[in-house]
C-alpha positions as CSV (number, residue, x, y, z in Angstrom):
1,M,-36.8,-67.9,5.6
2,E,-34.0,-68.1,8.2
3,E,-31.4,-68.5,5.4
4,G,-32.7,-65.4,3.7
5,I,-32.5,-63.3,6.9
6,K,-29.0,-64.5,7.5
7,M,-28.0,-63.6,3.9
8,R,-29.4,-60.1,4.2
9,Y,-27.6,-59.7,7.6
10,L,-24.3,-60.6,6.0
11,Q,-24.9,-58.3,3.1
12,N,-25.7,-55.4,5.4
13,L,-22.6,-56.1,7.5
14,H,-20.4,-56.2,4.4
15,S,-21.8,-52.8,3.3
16,M,-21.2,-51.3,6.8
17,I,-17.6,-52.6,6.8
18,K,-17.0,-51.0,3.4
19,L,-18.4,-47.7,4.6
20,V,-16.2,-47.7,7.6
21,L,-13.2,-48.5,5.5
22,V,-14.0,-45.7,3.1
23,G,-14.4,-43.3,6.0
24,I,-11.0,-44.3,7.4
25,V,-9.3,-43.8,4.0
26,L,-10.9,-40.4,3.6
27,S,-9.8,-39.4,7.1
28,L,-6.2,-40.5,6.3
29,L,-6.3,-38.6,3.1
30,T,-7.4,-35.5,4.9
31,L,-4.7,-35.8,7.5
32,A,-2.1,-36.3,4.7
33,T,-3.3,-33.2,2.9
34,S,-3.1,-31.2,6.1
35,A,0.4,-32.4,6.7
36,C,1.4,-31.3,3.2
37,G,0.2,-27.8,3.8
38,G,-3.5,-27.9,2.9
39,G,-5.7,-25.3,4.5
40,D,-7.8,-22.2,3.8
41,Q,-7.2,-20.1,0.7
42,L,-5.5,-16.8,1.5
43,K,-7.7,-13.9,0.5
44,I,-6.2,-10.4,0.5
45,A,-8.4,-7.3,0.0
46,Y,-7.2,-4.4,-2.1
47,L,-9.3,-1.5,-0.8
48,A,-8.4,1.6,-2.9
49,D,-9.8,4.4,-5.0
50,F,-11.5,3.6,-8.3
51,S,-13.7,6.6,-8.2
52,G,-13.4,10.1,-6.7
53,P,-10.3,12.4,-6.5
54,L,-7.8,9.5,-6.4
55,A,-9.4,7.4,-9.1
56,E,-6.3,7.7,-11.4
57,F,-4.1,6.1,-8.7
58,G,-6.2,3.0,-7.7
59,P,-5.9,0.9,-10.9
60,E,-2.1,1.5,-11.5
61,I,-1.3,0.7,-7.8
62,Q,-3.3,-2.4,-8.2
63,T,-0.9,-3.6,-10.9
64,G,1.8,-3.9,-8.2
65,A,-0.5,-6.0,-6.0
66,E,-1.4,-8.2,-8.9
67,L,2.2,-8.8,-9.9
68,A,2.9,-9.9,-6.3
69,I,-0.1,-12.3,-6.5
70,Q,1.3,-13.7,-9.7
71,H,4.7,-14.4,-8.2
72,I,3.2,-16.0,-5.1
73,N,0.9,-18.2,-7.1
74,D,3.7,-19.2,-9.6
75,A,5.5,-20.5,-6.4
76,G,2.5,-22.7,-5.5
77,G,0.5,-20.1,-3.5
78,I,-0.2,-20.5,0.2
79,N,-1.6,-23.8,1.6
80,D,-1.1,-25.2,-1.9
81,Q,-3.8,-22.9,-3.2
82,D,-3.7,-19.7,-5.3
83,V,-3.9,-16.5,-3.3
84,V,-6.9,-14.4,-4.3
85,L,-7.1,-10.6,-4.5
86,V,-10.5,-9.1,-3.8
87,T,-11.0,-5.4,-4.6
88,G,-13.1,-2.6,-3.0
89,D,-13.6,1.1,-3.8
90,T,-13.4,3.8,-1.2
91,G,-14.1,6.8,-3.5
92,L,-12.1,8.8,-1.0
93,D,-15.2,8.8,1.2
94,E,-15.0,7.6,4.8
95,T,-18.6,6.2,5.0
96,K,-18.2,4.3,1.7
97,A,-14.8,3.0,2.7
98,V,-16.0,1.6,6.0
99,E,-18.9,-0.1,4.3
100,E,-16.6,-1.6,1.7
101,A,-14.2,-2.8,4.5
102,R,-17.1,-4.5,6.3
103,R,-18.1,-6.2,3.1
104,L,-14.6,-7.4,2.4
105,V,-14.2,-8.7,6.0
106,D,-17.7,-10.0,6.8
107,V,-18.9,-11.2,3.4
108,E,-15.7,-11.9,1.4
109,G,-13.8,-13.3,4.4
110,V,-10.5,-11.7,3.6
111,H,-7.6,-12.5,5.9
112,A,-5.6,-9.3,5.3
113,M,-5.9,-6.0,3.5
114,V,-3.7,-3.8,1.3
115,G,-4.9,-0.2,1.4
116,P,-6.6,2.2,1.8
117,L,-4.6,4.8,-0.1
118,A,-5.5,8.0,1.7
119,S,-4.3,8.4,5.3
120,G,-7.7,9.6,6.7
121,I,-9.5,6.8,5.0
122,T,-6.9,4.3,6.3
123,A,-7.5,5.6,9.9
124,A,-11.3,5.3,9.6
125,V,-11.2,1.8,8.2
126,A,-8.7,0.6,10.8
127,E,-10.5,2.2,13.8
128,S,-14.0,1.2,12.6
129,V,-13.4,-2.3,11.1
130,T,-10.1,-4.0,10.8
131,I,-8.5,-3.6,14.2
132,A,-11.6,-5.1,16.0
133,A,-11.8,-7.8,13.3
134,E,-8.1,-8.6,13.7
135,V,-7.5,-8.2,10.0
136,V,-4.0,-7.1,9.3
137,T,-4.0,-3.9,7.2
138,I,-1.0,-2.5,5.3
139,T,-1.5,0.8,3.6
140,P,0.9,1.3,0.6
141,S,0.4,5.1,0.6
142,G,-1.0,6.3,3.9
143,T,1.8,8.7,4.8
144,S,0.4,10.8,7.5
145,P,2.4,10.9,10.8
146,A,-1.0,10.6,12.6
147,L,-1.2,6.9,11.7
148,T,1.7,6.2,14.0
149,G,-0.3,7.0,17.1
150,I,-3.3,4.8,16.4
151,D,-3.8,2.1,19.1
152,D,-4.0,-0.7,16.5
153,N,-2.7,-3.8,18.5
154,G,-0.3,-4.5,15.6
155,Y,-3.0,-4.7,12.9
156,L,-2.1,-1.5,11.0
157,L,1.2,-1.1,9.2
158,R,2.5,0.8,6.1
159,S,4.9,-0.2,3.4
160,T,5.8,3.4,2.6
161,I,7.8,5.9,4.6
162,S,5.9,8.5,6.8
163,D,5.6,12.1,5.8
164,A,7.8,12.8,8.8
165,A,10.4,12.2,6.1
166,Q,8.7,13.7,3.0
167,G,8.0,17.0,4.8
168,V,11.6,17.4,5.7
169,I,12.9,16.7,2.2
170,L,10.2,19.1,0.7
171,A,11.6,21.9,3.0
172,Q,15.1,21.1,1.9
173,L,14.1,21.1,-1.8
174,A,12.5,24.6,-1.3
175,E,15.7,25.9,0.3
176,D,17.9,24.3,-2.4
177,E,15.8,26.1,-5.0
178,G,16.6,29.4,-3.3
179,I,13.0,29.9,-2.0
180,N,12.5,31.9,1.1
181,S,8.7,32.5,1.1
182,V,5.8,30.2,0.1
183,G,2.1,29.9,0.1
184,V,0.8,26.5,1.1
185,L,-2.6,25.1,0.1
186,Y,-3.3,21.7,1.8
187,E,-6.3,19.5,1.8
188,N,-8.1,19.5,5.2
189,S,-7.4,15.8,5.9
190,A,-4.9,13.7,8.0
191,Y,-2.6,13.6,4.9
192,G,-2.7,17.3,4.1
193,Q,-2.5,18.5,7.6
194,G,0.4,16.1,8.5
195,L,2.5,16.9,5.5
196,A,1.9,20.7,5.7
197,E,2.8,20.7,9.4
198,V,6.1,18.9,8.9
199,F,7.0,21.1,6.0
200,E,6.3,24.3,7.9
201,T,8.2,23.1,11.0
202,N,11.3,22.4,8.8
203,F,11.2,25.3,6.3
204,N,13.3,28.3,7.4
205,G,11.4,30.9,5.4
206,T,8.1,32.6,5.5
207,V,4.9,30.5,5.2
208,R,1.3,31.5,4.6
209,S,-0.9,28.4,4.6
210,A,-4.6,27.6,4.2
211,A,-6.6,24.4,4.4
212,Y,-9.3,23.6,1.8
213,E,-12.0,21.0,1.5
214,D,-12.3,18.4,-1.3
215,G,-15.0,19.1,-3.9
216,Q,-14.9,22.9,-3.9
217,A,-15.8,24.5,-7.2
218,S,-13.2,27.3,-6.6
219,Y,-10.2,27.8,-4.3
220,L,-9.8,31.5,-5.1
221,A,-10.4,32.7,-1.6
222,E,-7.8,30.3,-0.2
223,L,-5.3,31.3,-2.9
224,Q,-5.8,35.0,-2.1
225,S,-5.2,34.3,1.6
226,V,-1.8,32.8,0.9
227,A,-0.7,35.2,-1.9
228,G,2.7,36.9,-1.9
229,G,5.1,34.1,-1.7
230,Q,7.6,33.0,-4.4
231,Y,6.1,29.6,-4.8
232,L,2.8,27.8,-4.1
233,V,3.1,24.4,-2.4
234,A,0.3,22.2,-3.6
235,I,-0.5,19.5,-1.0
236,G,-3.6,17.5,-2.0
237,Y,-4.9,15.5,-4.9
238,P,-5.0,16.0,-8.7
239,T,-8.7,16.9,-9.2
240,Q,-8.3,19.7,-6.6
241,A,-4.9,20.9,-7.8
242,Q,-6.1,21.2,-11.4
243,I,-8.6,23.8,-10.2
244,Y,-6.4,25.9,-7.9
245,V,-3.3,25.8,-10.0
246,R,-5.3,27.0,-13.0
247,E,-6.9,29.7,-10.8
248,A,-3.5,30.8,-9.5
249,L,-2.2,31.2,-13.0
250,E,-5.3,32.9,-14.4
251,N,-5.5,35.4,-11.6
252,G,-1.8,36.2,-11.5
253,I,-1.5,34.9,-7.9
254,Y,1.3,32.3,-8.5
255,D,3.1,31.0,-11.5
256,R,5.7,28.8,-9.8
257,F,4.8,25.7,-7.8
258,L,6.1,22.8,-5.7
259,F,4.3,19.5,-5.7
260,V,4.1,16.4,-3.6
261,D,3.2,12.7,-3.9
262,G,-0.5,13.4,-4.1
263,T,-0.1,16.0,-6.9
264,K,2.4,13.8,-8.8
265,S,0.0,13.2,-11.6
266,Q,-0.3,12.7,-15.4
267,D,-3.8,14.1,-15.1
268,L,-2.4,17.3,-13.8
269,I,-0.1,17.5,-16.8
270,D,-3.0,16.9,-19.1
271,G,-5.2,19.5,-17.4
272,I,-2.7,22.3,-16.9
273,G,-0.2,21.7,-19.7
274,W,3.2,23.4,-20.2
275,Y,2.5,26.0,-17.4
276,I,3.8,23.6,-14.8
277,D,6.8,22.5,-16.9
278,G,10.0,22.6,-14.8
279,S,8.1,22.4,-11.5
280,K,9.6,20.0,-9.0
281,G,8.1,17.9,-6.2
282,T,8.7,15.1,-3.7
283,A,7.3,11.6,-3.2
284,P,8.3,8.4,-1.4
285,A,10.8,6.6,-3.6
286,S,13.2,3.6,-3.7
287,D,17.0,3.3,-3.6
288,D,18.0,3.8,-7.2
289,S,21.0,1.6,-6.8
290,S,19.4,-1.4,-5.1
291,A,19.3,-4.9,-6.5
292,A,15.8,-5.3,-5.2
293,L,14.5,-2.3,-7.3
294,A,16.3,-3.6,-10.4
295,A,14.7,-7.0,-9.9
296,W,11.3,-5.5,-9.5
297,N,11.7,-3.2,-12.5
298,A,12.6,-6.2,-14.7
299,S,9.6,-8.2,-13.5
300,Y,7.2,-5.3,-13.9
301,E,8.4,-4.4,-17.4
302,A,8.2,-8.0,-18.4
303,A,4.6,-8.1,-17.2
304,Y,3.3,-4.7,-18.3
305,G,5.7,-3.4,-20.9
306,S,6.8,-0.3,-19.1
307,L,7.4,1.0,-15.6
308,P,4.5,2.8,-13.7
309,T,4.3,6.6,-13.7
310,R,2.4,7.0,-10.5
311,P,3.7,6.5,-7.0
312,F,3.1,3.6,-4.5
313,V,2.9,0.7,-7.1
314,R,6.1,-0.9,-5.6
315,E,4.7,-0.4,-2.1
316,A,1.6,-2.4,-3.0
317,Y,3.7,-5.2,-4.3
318,D,5.8,-5.2,-1.1
319,A,2.7,-5.3,1.1
320,V,1.2,-8.4,-0.7
321,I,4.6,-10.3,-0.6
322,A,5.0,-9.4,3.1
323,I,1.5,-10.9,3.9
324,A,2.3,-14.1,2.0
325,L,5.7,-14.5,3.7
326,A,4.1,-13.9,7.1
327,A,1.4,-16.5,6.4
328,A,4.0,-19.0,5.3
329,S,6.1,-18.3,8.4
330,A,3.2,-18.4,10.9
331,G,1.6,-21.4,9.3
332,S,-1.7,-19.6,9.9
333,L,-4.1,-17.2,8.3
334,E,-5.3,-15.8,11.6
335,G,-4.7,-12.1,12.2
336,A,-3.4,-12.8,15.6
337,D,-0.6,-14.9,14.1
338,L,0.0,-12.8,11.0
339,A,0.5,-9.5,12.9
340,P,3.6,-10.6,14.9
341,A,5.0,-12.6,11.9
342,L,5.0,-9.5,9.7
343,L,7.3,-7.7,12.1
344,E,9.9,-10.5,11.6
345,I,10.0,-10.8,7.8
346,G,12.1,-7.8,7.1
347,N,14.6,-8.0,9.9
348,P,18.3,-8.5,9.2
349,G,19.3,-12.2,9.1
350,G,17.8,-15.2,7.5
351,T,17.2,-16.0,3.9
352,M,17.4,-12.9,1.7
353,V,14.2,-12.4,-0.3
354,M,13.8,-9.9,-3.1
355,P,11.1,-9.1,-5.7
356,G,10.8,-11.5,-8.6
357,A,9.3,-14.9,-9.0
358,D,12.3,-17.1,-8.2
359,S,13.3,-15.2,-5.1
360,V,9.8,-15.1,-3.8
361,A,9.4,-18.8,-4.3
362,A,12.6,-19.5,-2.4
363,G,11.5,-17.1,0.4
364,L,8.1,-18.8,0.7
365,E,9.7,-22.2,0.9
366,A,12.2,-21.0,3.6
367,A,9.4,-19.4,5.6
368,S,7.3,-22.5,5.4
369,N,10.2,-24.6,6.7
370,G,10.5,-22.4,9.7
371,D,13.6,-20.5,8.5
372,D,14.0,-16.7,9.1
373,V,13.6,-14.5,6.0
374,N,14.7,-11.0,5.3
375,Y,12.5,-9.3,2.6
376,E,14.3,-6.5,0.8
377,G,11.3,-4.7,-0.8
378,A,11.0,-3.0,-4.1
379,A,10.3,0.3,-2.3
380,T,12.2,-0.2,0.9
381,T,13.3,-2.7,3.5
382,L,10.3,-3.7,5.5
383,D,12.0,-3.4,8.8
384,W,8.9,-2.3,10.8
385,D,8.9,-0.9,14.3
386,A,6.3,-1.6,16.9
387,A,4.0,1.1,15.5
388,G,4.0,-0.5,12.0
389,D,6.2,2.2,10.5
390,V,9.2,1.4,8.3
391,T,12.2,2.8,10.0
392,S,14.1,4.0,6.9
393,G,13.5,4.6,3.3
394,F,13.9,7.1,0.5
395,V,12.2,10.3,-0.7
396,G,12.5,11.2,-4.3
397,I,12.9,14.5,-6.1
398,W,11.1,14.7,-9.4
399,K,9.8,17.3,-11.9
400,Y,7.3,17.9,-14.7
401,E,9.2,18.2,-18.0
402,G,8.0,18.0,-21.6
403,G,4.7,16.6,-20.7
404,E,6.2,13.8,-18.5
405,I,7.2,13.1,-14.9
406,V,10.9,12.8,-14.7
407,E,12.7,11.3,-11.7
408,I,15.7,13.3,-10.5
409,K,17.2,11.6,-7.5
410,S,16.4,9.6,-4.3
411,I,17.4,10.8,-0.9
412,P,17.8,8.3,2.1
413,F,16.0,9.1,5.3
414,S,15.8,7.3,8.7
415,I,13.0,7.9,11.2
416,D,14.1,7.7,14.8
């Protein structure tokens, strides 16, 4: 009996020793994995428009974000794991956008956000959700100057130049075309109000302007209130402009137009046709001669077969790459660490990083090693100021011609 008890005791002791040894080995493996860069998987939200007035923009802008994800993951990702892009739809509706943002933050657990697209929606999401949640948000297309003044604690940035630039260039374009009087229709939103105000301040001619609401069946009353100018300036979105441009033509109110980034649209061509042929417009653009743009163009064409026709695709790419570089540099996915790191990834000095798989891989490695990096974006250099605005960039002049959107030139602009 004693011999049996002794044998069982030794067997149990042997089993306990094995369990302890296994635990020690697993702990050592965990430590080794952490030392080699293991950690949480970086999740980035893409909160954009897949329904509503901006529905034509969301999917194409997403291709820029997805190309960036591909380049990051080809380099090994972040924390030795693939970066994940999680999408949400705003429908250009503040209530829906805030609900989607809460889902992305609280349920999906995203660490950063690219989007929203519209300035007013961006402000609503930031002020209602992402600032308090300490989730870094980079809008690729929110251009309203009003975003600059939001008290965001460093959690709201943009990868496009402010309409403080586009409005000036739009006024210059009008004057270069010999225009001295215009009517302006602008959407009653942060985007429309901001761009219209900058344009009116910088245009040296006569301006009659009127705000309108999204979703109107007709804009004839607003058109009649701004009648009498040489050109109609259309500041809004394609679904709206299709209605009021057609009404302007049918009622003999205007037959010449100036457009902007929000009305730079293939849908507008399809809806209006040759009547807008020759019309010019403005939109944030890139340096036509930059090596960074050439590298991005080559990568995008290789992935998708042709370059995008809608604006802000490059800006979405830049936003995703910036987030990854910041995560690698900070060694953390916490918003409190990502926010200050973002302000450093585009400053002069350090390893030069440009769009493209090889350069992104080299940049991520340098950032992970604690080296400074200088990201020269596809759209612009992401040299952010304390308000999260890029301090310089380009505004493009383009036109509708032969059923296509034709780029004319890019004009450099610095914001003091």
